[in-house]
Steps between C-alpha positions, in 0.01 A plus 500: 500500500217250524418234244193697393707813433755297306223357286377850418853611406538209259153560353563870440842426347349242263215734402738790432717275284194380309421862412846649454659238276241519216484878539878525460485282189225715350687822579819358349313433177335844499818688583854376472703331770729799534215752523320284755815465708573873492139575589516264797824655620350849478175391661676348801814711510360853481273477805784347698734779395241760595443331834871504575547861389173624653671709767733648236263583214124536480460358149218250565 
């Protein structure tokens, strides 16, 4: 990895944190911590489960 690529990685990481941290705080106030956590688990867990079971079932 070159220095230029490393700089881009750090910049993108900082920008994503600058967006995601206030968004998480706003969502926590709108919803509840438990609902937000369960929603995140479903949002990230269900596609992974479907990807793993893709050869077995055709649900997604």
